[in-house]
Residue, then its C-alpha position, 0 to 999 in steps of 0.5 A: q243172651v246167655q251172660l257170665v258176670e264177674s266181679g271184684g278183683g283189684l290189688a291184692q296183698p300177699g297173705g291178705s283175703m280177697s272174694l269175687s263174684c259171678v253172676a249168670s244170666g241166661l242160662v237155667f243156672r242150677e242145673n249148670m257146674m259153676s267153675w273158677v278157672r285162672q290165667v296165671p302169667g307164665k302159663g296158661l289156663e288152670w282149673v282152680s275148683s268147681i262145684n256141682t249142681n248138689d253142692l259138692t266141689a273140688y279144688l287145684d291142690s295148691v288152694k284147698g285150705r285155701f280157697t272156697i267156692s259156693r254158689d246161691n241158686a236163687k242168685k244166680t250167682l258163683y263166689l270164691e272165697m279167697s285168703s293167704l293170698k300167693p304170688e302165685d295166686m294173681g292172673l286173670y280170674y275166669c267164670v266157667a260154666g256146666a262142662w267150660e262152654i261158656w266164661g264171663q271176660g275176666t276178672l284181675i287179681t294183682g298182687a301188691s309190689 
């Protein structure tokens, strides 16, 4: 059974930092491009970042310089390090494998009022 399980979401302060993780099972992790996609209220699904099998990375313009995607193939884990968080970063973050055919259940980042 293919499964992606995200963790690390929670309450975030504007300007703060947060780290997300995604553990994969049931797939050959090292052979898959991995991505983070978020669902932001009022904006629908938004691609955030991807890392390919050669560790080449790409980012949404609005998160460049603030977010860092990485992977550990031995641990079958995808990471997203986020800093200088903005209100528009709040939402449900999904870990996605391959050409978006495998999705995790999502982890929610909410902003402190």
